C-alpha positions, 0 to 999 in steps of 0.5 A, spaced: 099 843 261 102 837 262 110 836 262 113 833 256 117 827 257 122 823 252 120 817 249 123 810 251 122 803 248 119 800 254 113 806 254 107 805 250 107 808 243 100 811 245 097 811 252 090 814 253 086 815 259 079 817 260 079 821 253 073 825 251 071 829 245 065 833 243 063 837 236 058 843 236 057 848 241 051 850 246 045 846 245 048 843 239 054 840 242 054 832 242 059 828 245 062 823 240 068 820 245 066 817 252 072 816 257 076 812 252 082 809 255 087 804 251 094 803 249 099 801 243 105 798 244 111 799 240 111 794 234 104 792 235 098 792 230 091 794 232 085 794 228 079 798 231 072 796 228 065 799 229 059 801 225 060 808 221 059 814 226 061 811 232 067 815 233 073 811 230 076 817 225 075 822 231 080 818 235 085 817 229 085 824 228 086 826 236 092 821 236 095 824 230 095 831 233 090 833 228 085 836 233 086 839 240 085 834 246 079 837 250 078 832 256 083 826 258 090 824 257 093 823 250 100 821 250 103 820 243 111 818 242 112 820 249 108 827 249 102 829 252 097 832 247 093 835 252 094 842 252 100 841 248 104 847 244 103 847 236 110 846 235 110 840 239 104 837 235 108 839 229 114 835 231 110 829 233 106 829 226 113 828 223 114 821 226 106 819 224 104 816 218 097 817 216 093 814 211 086 816 210 080 815 205 081 821 201 088 820 199 090 827 199 095 826 193 097 833 190 094 833 183 100 837 180 105 831 182 106 824 179 106 818 184 113 818 185 113 825 187 107 824 192 111 819 195 117 822 195 114 828 200 114 822 205 121 820 204 123 828 204 122 828 211 128 823 213 134 827 215 141 826 212 139 823 205 141 825 199 136 827 193 137 821 190 137 817 196 130 820 197 128 819 190 130 811 190 127 810 197 120 813 194 121 808 188 122 802 193 115 803 196 112 804 190 114 798 187 112 794 194 105 796 193 105 794 186 106 801 182 112 800 179 109 801 172 105 808 174 111 812 178 110 818 172 103 818 172 099 824 175 093 822 180 088 823 175 091 818 171 090 813 177 084 809 179 081 809 186 085 803 188 092 806 185 091 812 189 090 809 195 096 805 194 100 811 193 098 814 199 100 808 203 107 808 200 107 816 201 106 814 209 111 808 209 116 812 206 117 817 212 119 811 216 114 813 221 114 810 228 106 810 228 102 809 223 094 811 223 090 808 217 083 809 216 080 804 212 086 803 208 083 797 204 077 800 202 078 801 195 082 795 194 081 788 191 081 782 196 088 780 194 091 787 193 088 789 200 091 783 203 098 784 200 098 791 203 096 789 210 101 784 210 106 790 208 104 794 214 105 788 219 112 787 216 113 794 217 111 794 224 116 788 225 122 790 222 122 798 224 118 797 231 113 801 228 106 801 231 100 801 227 093 803 228 088 801 223 080 803 222 077 797 218 070 794 216 074 789 212 073 782 215 078 779 211 084 782 214 082 781 222 087 775 223 093 780 221 092 784 228 096 783 234 089 785 237 082 787 236 079 793 239 071 795 238 068 801 238 060 803 239 057 810 240 064 813 242 066 807 247 071 802 247 067 795 248 070 788 250 072 783 244 069 776 245 074 771 242 
């Protein structure tokens, strides 16, 4: 197992070298990532594009410490994930905000309570401070009139905005977003991406966003394209 090293401001938030990944076993084993190498700097907004099924979401889940690294080096927030302990991966995930297409909201909790699950990860804050912080993010995504609603009373776009607010309320050092604007209209989608950009600048948070949305490409500091599990050069 590679050694743990503490993060520093001049180190990349994410550093990947020759990362490969497979699904299945035996004759059904299929390689989905082929020696991927990349890095993301603190405060950088990176958009990852490419056709469906090319490995984008797999890469996101590996960076998010949701899957075990099989081959290659993957450092996130200063920790090597290849061969890492479960406790190490759990600690890393506490500093990562994740926005996935399934929303993953708890059906028995209101929008405010779902978002407060993120702010509850912040240490040293009173219950009132964590609640107020959750409400602040719900207002930021335009849901100030829907705080007390349960997920089944929200539209798909509103659920997505709750999921975004929940991820942001934990003050992450790294934000991973899989198609965050897919359920949003053009105006709201633009507002949300601008909010993520502001988070990157104000809190020095790195953002990696998978998207097919051509309307938001200009917000990124850098654009990366993936095809058949390989990163491709982007021609400006």
